[in-house]
C-alpha positions, -999 to 999 in steps of 0.1 A, spaced: 118 -15 109 114 -3 73 105 -38 62 79 -44 89 49 -40 66 62 -64 40 70 -91 66 34 -86 80 18 -89 46 41 -120 39 30 -137 71 -7 -126 64 -4 -141 28 11 -173 42 -14 -178 68 -44 -171 43 -27 -197 20 -25 -224 46 -60 -217 59 -73 -219 23 -55 -252 18 -68 -266 51 -103 -257 42 -100 -273 7 -85 -307 23 -115 -309 47 -140 -300 18 -124 -327 -5 -123 -354 22 -160 -350 29 -166 -349 -9 -148 -382 -13 -164 -398 18 -199 -389 2 -189 -406 -30 -176 -437 -12 -209 -439 8 -229 -435 -23 -210 -463 -41 -213 -485 -10 -250 -478 -9 -253 -491 -45 -235 -522 -34 -202 -515 -49 -174 -524 -25 -138 -516 -22 -114 -545 -32 -95 -539 1 -126 -545 21 -126 -582 14 -157 -603 12 -188 -587 24 -209 -606 49 
């Protein structure tokens, strides 16, 4: 039981890292979606979208 504090901090650190990484992914996905919408609003389309109607 002498390593319990170290193990608890290691789990807490790993959990904090995963939470921060998850928040960054969500933030970045929203940022990219806003940029894509702004480009599409200006009439710039993705090549993969094909011809616009």
